[in-house]
C-alpha positions in Angstrom: 19.0 -29.6 -17.0 20.7 -26.2 -17.0 19.9 -23.8 -14.1 17.5 -20.9 -15.0 19.7 -17.9 -14.3 17.0 -15.4 -15.1 14.7 -17.0 -12.4 17.6 -16.9 -9.9 18.1 -13.2 -10.7 14.4 -12.5 -10.2 14.4 -14.3 -6.9 17.5 -12.4 -5.7 16.0 -9.1 -6.7 12.8 -9.9 -4.9 14.6 -10.9 -1.7 16.7 -7.7 -1.9 13.6 -5.6 -2.4 11.8 -7.2 0.5 14.8 -6.5 2.8 15.1 -2.9 1.6 11.4 -2.4 2.2 11.5 -3.6 5.7 14.5 -1.3 6.4 12.6 1.7 5.1 9.2 1.1 6.7 8.2 1.7 10.3 5.6 -0.1 12.2 4.7 0.9 15.8 5.6 -1.5 18.6 2.9 -2.5 21.1 2.4 0.3 23.6 3.4 3.9 23.1 5.8 5.1 20.4 6.8 8.6 19.5 7.5 9.9 16.0 7.9 13.1 14.1 6.4 13.5 10.6 8.8 15.4 8.4 8.4 17.0 4.9 8.7 14.5 2.1 11.9 15.3 0.2 10.3 14.4 -3.2 7.2 16.4 -2.7 7.7 19.1 -0.1 4.2 20.5 -0.5 2.6 17.3 0.9 4.1 14.7 3.2 1.2 12.3 2.8 1.4 9.8 -0.1 -1.9 8.0 -0.8 -1.2 4.6 -2.3 -3.7 1.9 -3.4 -3.0 -1.8 -3.1 -4.5 -5.1 -4.1 -4.2 -7.4 -1.1 -3.9 -11.1 -1.2 -4.1 -11.5 -4.9 -2.6 -14.9 -5.4 -1.2 -14.7 -1.9 0.7 -11.5 -2.7 0.1 -7.8 -2.5 0.4 -5.5 -5.5 0.5 -1.7 -5.9 -2.3 -0.5 -8.1 -1.4 1.7 -11.0 -4.2 4.1 -10.1 -1.8 5.2 -7.4 0.2 7.1 -10.0 -2.7 7.9 -12.3 -2.6 4.9 -14.7 -5.2 2.3 -15.7 -5.5 -0.8 -13.6 -6.9 -4.0 -15.2 -7.9 -5.5 -11.9 -10.0 -2.4 -11.0 -11.5 -2.4 -14.5 -12.6 -6.0 -14.0 -14.1 -5.1 -10.6 -16.2 -2.4 -12.3 -17.5 -4.9 -14.8 -18.4 -7.2 -11.9 -20.4 -4.5 -10.2 -22.3 -3.8 -13.4 -23.9 -7.2 -13.4 -26.0 -6.3 -10.3 -25.4 -9.8 -8.8 -24.6 -10.2 -5.2 -21.7 -12.7 -5.6 -20.2 -10.5 -8.3 -20.4 -7.5 -6.1 -18.6 -9.3 -3.3 -15.8 -10.4 -5.6 -15.6 -6.8 -6.9 -15.1 -5.5 -3.3 -12.2 -7.9 -2.9 -10.6 -6.8 -6.2 -11.0 -3.1 -5.6 -7.7 -1.6 -4.5 -7.6 -0.3 -0.9 -6.0 3.0 0.1 -3.2 3.2 2.5 -1.3 6.4 3.3 2.4 6.6 3.9 4.3 9.5 5.4 8.0 10.1 6.2 8.9 10.0 9.9 11.8 10.0 12.2 11.3 7.6 15.2 12.3 9.0 18.5 15.1 7.0 20.0 16.1 5.8 16.5 16.9 9.1 14.8 20.3 7.9 13.6 18.5 5.4 11.4 17.2 8.2 9.3 13.8 8.7 7.7 11.4 5.8 7.5 7.8 5.6 6.1 4.9 5.0 8.4 1.8 3.4 6.8 -1.7 3.8 8.2 -5.3 3.6 7.2 -8.1 6.1 6.6 -8.9 6.7 10.3 -5.5 7.7 11.3 -5.0 9.7 8.1 -8.2 11.6 8.8 -7.2 12.4 12.3 -3.8 13.7 11.2 -5.3 15.9 8.6 -7.7 17.2 11.2 -4.9 18.3 13.5 -3.1 20.1 10.6 -6.4 21.8 9.6 -6.9 23.0 13.2 -5.3 26.5 13.6 -4.4 25.6 17.2 -2.0 23.0 15.8 -1.2 24.0 12.2 1.7 22.4 10.3 2.9 19.7 12.7 5.5 18.6 10.1 7.5 21.8 10.2 11.1 20.9 10.9 11.7 23.9 13.1 8.4 24.3 15.0 6.4 21.2 14.4 5.0 18.7 16.9 5.8 15.1 17.8 3.1 12.4 17.7 2.5 9.7 20.3 1.3 6.5 18.5 -0.2 3.9 20.8 -0.5 0.5 19.2 -2.7 -2.3 20.7 -2.3 -5.7 18.9 -5.3 -7.8 18.1 -6.5 -9.6 21.3 -8.0 -12.7 19.7 -9.5 -14.3 16.7 -11.8 -11.9 14.8 -10.3 -8.9 16.5 -8.3 -6.1 14.9 -5.3 -4.2 16.1 -5.9 -0.6 17.2 -3.9 2.5 16.7 -4.5 5.7 18.6 -2.6 9.0 18.1 -2.0 12.0 20.2 -0.2 15.1 19.0 2.1 16.6 21.6 1.3 20.2 22.6 4.8 21.5 22.6 6.4 22.8 19.4 9.9 21.6 18.9 12.6 21.2 16.3 12.6 17.9 14.5 16.3 17.5 15.5 19.3 19.3 16.7 21.7 16.8 15.2 23.2 18.0 11.9 23.6 14.4 10.6 19.9 13.6 11.2 18.9 17.0 9.7 20.8 16.1 6.5 19.0 12.7 6.3 15.7 14.5 6.6 16.5 17.1 3.9 18.4 15.0 1.4 18.6 11.4 2.5 15.0 10.1 2.0 14.1 7.3 -0.3 11.6 7.9 -3.1 8.5 5.9 -2.2 8.6 4.0 -5.5 12.0 2.8 -4.7 10.3 0.9 -1.9 7.1 -0.1 -3.6 7.7 -1.2 -7.2 5.4 0.2 -9.8 3.3 -2.4 -11.7 2.4 -2.1 -15.4 -1.0 -2.7 -16.8 0.3 -5.8 -18.5 1.9 -7.1 -15.4 -1.3 -6.9 -13.4 -3.3 -8.3 -16.3 -1.2 -11.5 -16.1 -1.6 -11.6 -12.3 -5.4 -11.3 -12.6 -5.7 -14.0 -15.2 -3.6 -16.4 -13.2 -5.6 -15.6 -10.0 -8.9 -16.3 -11.9 -7.6 -19.4 -13.5 -4.7 -21.0 -11.6 -3.0 -23.9 -13.4 -4.4 -27.3 -12.7 -7.8 -26.1 -11.3 -10.8 -28.2 -12.0 -12.9 -26.9 -14.9 -16.0 -26.6 -12.8 -14.1 -24.3 -10.4 -12.9 -21.8 -12.9 -14.1 -18.3 -12.1 -17.8 -18.4 -13.2 -18.1 -14.6 -12.5 -15.5 -14.0 -15.2 -17.4 -15.9 -17.8 -20.7 -14.3 -16.9 -19.4 -10.8 -17.2 -17.9 -11.6 -20.6 -21.2 -13.1 -21.8 -19.8 -16.6 -22.0 -22.3 -19.3 -20.8 -19.7 -22.0 -20.3 -17.2 -21.6 -17.4 -14.7 -23.8 -19.2 -13.6 -21.1 -21.6 -12.2 -18.7 -19.0 -9.2 -17.6 -21.2 -11.6 -16.5 -24.0 -13.8 -14.8 -21.5 -10.8 -12.9 -20.1 -9.7 -11.8 -23.5 -13.2 -10.5 -24.3 -13.2 -8.4 -21.1 -10.2 -6.5 -22.4 -11.3 -6.4 -26.0 -8.5 -8.5 -27.4 
């Protein structure tokens, strides 16, 4: 049997993308870390990039098209589930609803030579950062000439059922982001565009992902996504493919 070259290319591309993503993202180490948020080269008016993800959909994470203003079939399906008014459907809808995570470009103190990385965080940290910027006593903490560093204290989860904790503290002193010309050049013109790190997904791509998640190959007929059939008005759970098509008016 001849080797599937296209499958090999896809696997190689996926591995390279994962490696590139890790190189361009920053996660705080346990304890205290210090970073400086810098202006986003590709949108200088706002360094915060709100992105929406589907987590653990077929053991993978997917960027939702609503991030860039396009329709998302998974979100559409979640809305249909909510409309049934049933508790189980509502729980499934919550899982399928994309979750927001914010990313912002930073330079990491002690690692400035590595250039700009993207720090990702949830709603709580995002709200705190916006609060500092809105406070006239702090103002634009991202200003490259007179902004402020941020101390990020990260505490890993301490046990089963526990969650990691992230606390931030904005430094009182105003300082330049860097005095190094090479680092300054990386801040101004050496940043990745966020969608070079997180690949955009088309409507059709996610539609296939959703269908496979609802009806994985080899699954017993009695286990096939009853919520899907109910929403589509199909009484039998054995006709999931037809139910899925009905949902999207095909």
